[in-house]
C-alpha positions as CSV (number, residue, x, y, z in Angstrom):
1,M,17.8,-6.6,84.1
2,D,15.7,-8.9,81.9
3,A,12.0,-9.8,82.1
4,A,12.8,-12.7,84.5
5,N,14.7,-10.4,86.9
6,N,18.1,-11.7,86.0
7,L,20.7,-9.0,86.5
8,F,23.6,-8.6,84.1
9,I,26.8,-6.8,85.3
10,T,30.4,-6.6,84.1
11,S,33.4,-6.7,86.3
12,G,36.8,-5.0,86.0
13,N,40.2,-6.0,87.5
14,T,40.4,-8.2,90.5
15,R,42.9,-7.7,93.4
16,C,44.9,-10.7,92.2
17,G,46.2,-8.9,89.1
18,G,48.4,-11.1,86.8
19,G,49.3,-14.7,87.2
20,C,46.3,-15.7,89.2
21,P,43.5,-18.2,88.7
22,F,40.2,-17.1,87.2
23,D,38.2,-15.3,89.8
24,Y,35.5,-13.5,87.8
25,G,37.6,-10.5,86.8
26,E,36.9,-9.1,83.4
27,T,33.7,-11.0,83.2
28,V,30.1,-10.4,82.1
29,L,28.0,-12.0,84.9
30,K,24.4,-13.2,84.9
31,L,23.0,-13.0,88.4
32,S,19.8,-14.8,89.4
33,P,17.0,-12.8,91.2
34,S,18.7,-14.0,94.5
35,L,22.0,-12.6,93.1
36,G,23.7,-16.0,92.6
37,I,26.0,-16.4,89.6
38,S,24.0,-18.4,87.1
39,D,26.1,-17.8,84.0
40,Y,29.1,-15.8,82.8
41,F,31.4,-14.9,79.9
42,A,35.1,-14.0,80.1
43,P,37.1,-13.1,77.0
44,P,39.8,-15.7,76.2
45,D,42.5,-13.0,77.0
46,W,40.9,-12.2,80.4
47,A,44.2,-12.8,82.2
48,S,46.2,-10.3,80.2
49,L,43.3,-7.8,80.5
50,N,43.3,-8.3,84.3
51,A,47.1,-7.8,84.5
52,S,47.2,-4.7,82.4
53,D,44.3,-2.8,83.9
54,T,42.3,-3.1,80.7
55,D,38.9,-3.4,82.3
56,L,36.1,-5.1,80.4
57,G,33.7,-3.4,82.9
58,S,34.7,0.2,82.0
59,V,31.3,0.1,80.1
60,G,28.2,-1.6,81.4
61,P,26.4,-4.4,79.5
62,T,23.5,-3.5,77.3
63,L,20.5,-5.8,76.6
64,L,19.4,-5.6,72.9
65,G,16.4,-7.9,72.9
66,N,16.2,-11.2,71.0
67,N,18.3,-12.7,73.7
68,L,21.3,-10.6,72.8
69,L,23.7,-8.6,75.0
70,F,26.4,-6.1,73.9
71,Q,29.6,-5.5,75.8
72,V,32.7,-3.4,75.2
73,G,35.5,-2.3,77.5
74,K,38.9,-0.6,77.6
75,A,40.3,-2.9,75.0
76,G,37.8,-1.5,72.5
77,V,36.6,-5.0,71.4
78,G,32.8,-5.4,71.1
79,Y,31.1,-8.6,72.0
80,L,27.6,-9.9,71.1
81,L,26.6,-12.5,73.7
82,S,23.6,-14.8,74.2
83,T,21.7,-14.0,77.4
84,T,20.7,-17.7,77.6
85,S,24.3,-19.0,77.3
86,L,26.6,-16.0,77.8
87,G,29.9,-17.7,76.9
88,G,28.9,-21.1,75.6
89,A,30.1,-24.4,77.1
90,D,33.6,-23.0,77.9
91,H,32.2,-19.6,79.1
92,M,34.7,-17.9,76.7
93,T,32.9,-18.1,73.3
94,S,30.9,-15.0,72.1
95,L,28.4,-15.1,69.3
96,F,30.4,-12.4,67.5
97,S,33.3,-10.0,68.4
98,A,35.2,-7.3,66.5
99,Q,37.4,-4.3,67.2
100,V,35.1,-1.3,67.6
101,C,37.4,1.5,68.9
102,T,40.8,2.5,67.3
103,A,42.6,2.3,70.6
104,T,43.3,-1.0,72.2
105,S,43.8,0.3,75.8
106,G,41.8,2.9,77.5
107,A,39.4,2.7,74.5
108,A,35.9,3.0,75.9
109,F,34.3,4.3,79.1
110,G,30.8,5.0,80.5
111,G,27.8,3.5,78.7
112,V,26.5,2.9,75.2
113,A,23.2,4.0,73.8
114,Y,21.0,1.6,71.9
115,S,18.2,2.5,69.5
116,A,17.5,-0.4,67.3
117,P,19.2,-1.3,65.0
118,Y,22.1,1.0,66.1
119,I,24.5,0.9,69.0
120,Y,26.5,4.1,69.8
121,V,29.8,3.4,71.5
122,P,31.8,6.2,73.3
123,C,35.3,5.5,72.2
124,S,38.1,7.6,73.7
125,D,38.5,9.7,70.6
126,H,35.1,9.8,69.0
127,L,31.6,8.2,69.0
128,E,31.3,5.0,66.9
129,A,27.9,3.9,65.5
130,L,27.4,0.2,64.9
131,L,24.6,-1.4,62.9
132,V,23.4,-4.6,64.6
133,N,22.3,-7.7,62.7
134,S,20.2,-9.6,65.3
135,G,19.4,-12.5,63.0
136,P,20.4,-16.2,63.3
137,A,24.1,-15.2,62.9
138,P,24.3,-12.0,65.0
139,S,26.9,-9.4,64.0
140,F,27.6,-5.7,63.9
141,T,29.3,-3.4,61.5
142,S,30.5,0.2,61.9
143,V,28.4,2.6,59.9
144,W,29.7,6.1,60.9
145,S,32.1,7.8,63.2
146,G,31.4,11.0,65.1
147,P,33.7,14.0,65.1
148,A,36.8,14.0,67.2
149,G,36.0,14.9,70.7
150,S,32.5,13.3,70.8
151,I,33.7,11.0,73.5
152,G,31.1,11.1,76.3
153,A,28.5,8.4,77.0
154,P,25.7,9.1,74.5
155,I,21.9,9.3,74.6
156,V,19.4,9.3,71.8
157,A,16.6,11.9,71.9
158,G,14.6,13.6,69.1
159,G,16.2,11.5,66.4
160,L,19.6,12.7,67.4
161,V,22.6,11.2,69.3
162,W,23.9,13.6,71.9
163,S,27.4,13.3,73.4
164,M,29.5,15.6,75.6
165,G,33.1,16.3,74.9
166,W,34.0,16.7,78.5
167,N,37.6,17.2,77.7
168,S,36.9,19.8,75.0
169,S,33.8,21.5,76.7
170,Q,31.6,20.9,73.7
171,L,28.2,19.3,73.1
172,Y,27.6,17.3,69.9
173,A,24.2,16.3,68.4
174,M,24.3,14.0,65.4
175,Y,21.7,12.4,63.2
176,A,21.2,8.9,64.5
177,S,21.3,7.1,61.2
178,T,24.0,9.1,59.3
179,G,26.1,10.8,62.0
180,E,25.7,14.2,60.3
181,L,26.5,16.9,62.8
182,R,23.3,18.8,63.6
183,L,24.4,20.9,66.5
184,L,27.8,21.8,68.0
185,V,27.8,24.0,71.1
186,S,30.8,25.3,73.0
187,L,29.9,25.0,76.7
188,P,30.7,28.0,78.9
189,Q,32.2,25.9,81.7
190,T,34.3,22.7,81.9
191,P,32.1,19.7,82.4
192,M,33.0,17.1,85.0
193,H,34.7,13.9,83.9
194,F,32.4,11.5,82.1
195,S,29.5,14.0,82.1
196,T,26.4,12.6,80.3
197,P,23.3,14.4,79.0
198,S,19.8,13.4,79.9
199,S,16.4,14.0,78.3
200,G,12.8,14.6,79.2
201,D,9.8,16.8,78.2
202,S,11.2,17.4,74.7
203,E,14.5,18.8,76.1
204,V,18.0,17.6,76.6
205,F,19.7,18.6,79.9
206,V,23.5,19.0,80.0
207,P,25.5,19.3,83.2
208,D,28.1,22.0,82.7
209,G,30.2,22.9,85.8
210,T,27.8,24.7,88.2
211,D,25.0,25.0,85.6
212,I,22.5,22.8,83.8
213,L,21.8,23.8,80.2
214,A,18.6,22.8,78.5
215,F,18.3,22.3,74.7
216,G,15.3,21.6,72.6
217,S,15.8,18.0,71.5
218,A,13.8,17.9,68.3
219,C,16.2,18.0,65.4
220,G,18.8,19.7,67.6
221,A,16.9,23.0,68.3
222,S,19.5,25.5,69.3
223,S,17.3,27.4,71.8
224,T,18.7,27.0,75.3
225,R,17.8,27.7,78.9
226,Q,20.3,27.8,81.8
227,Y,19.8,26.7,85.4
228,S,22.3,27.5,88.2
229,L,23.2,24.7,90.6
230,T,24.3,27.2,93.2
231,G,21.8,29.2,95.3
232,S,22.0,32.8,96.3
233,D,23.7,31.8,99.6
234,G,26.4,29.9,97.7
235,A,25.0,26.5,98.7
236,T,24.9,23.9,96.1
């Protein structure tokens, strides 16, 4: 949501599937405070994305400031859009776009993290860090890639990017500007699908099966605390 209470959302596949007229599938939508559609962007290949279950909305949109918005989806293509004219006159023209993830299907899920000037994208095989140029000709370039398995939606805390490998039961903490691995922890349980850390009070909290693990966030401190999500009576 921006300062004027406009809400930005991204849709996935519509029920129509392939061979149908445009019906706001695979679209970044700008909703007014009364939730009416005031603007939108759809990639030029929206129809093939819709037909192949390659959701643009597998990742939510991110406001970057300076009237910029970043979007990436299952196709692994990143888009920079203007929040004042999302897709230009034809609603299909971005300010900049480029392939971000190696995969072109099932490439990105969850949410990105943004800590200017970097965007951190959870690709399906590793985390990808992008350096954003928010000047008159906006663009982004890839500056580092996380280790294989750092696929969970990231957060930034204590100068580090934290990501859960929910398919490998590992927690990764990487320096935000260089990607250097600061902390790698094997989690005792198997995290739920798309599990994401959170942070507060100088700690990072990690959902791990029936436990929550707490890590010191500053420079990836390795001290931990563990909280059980199940009470003595077995109730969750």
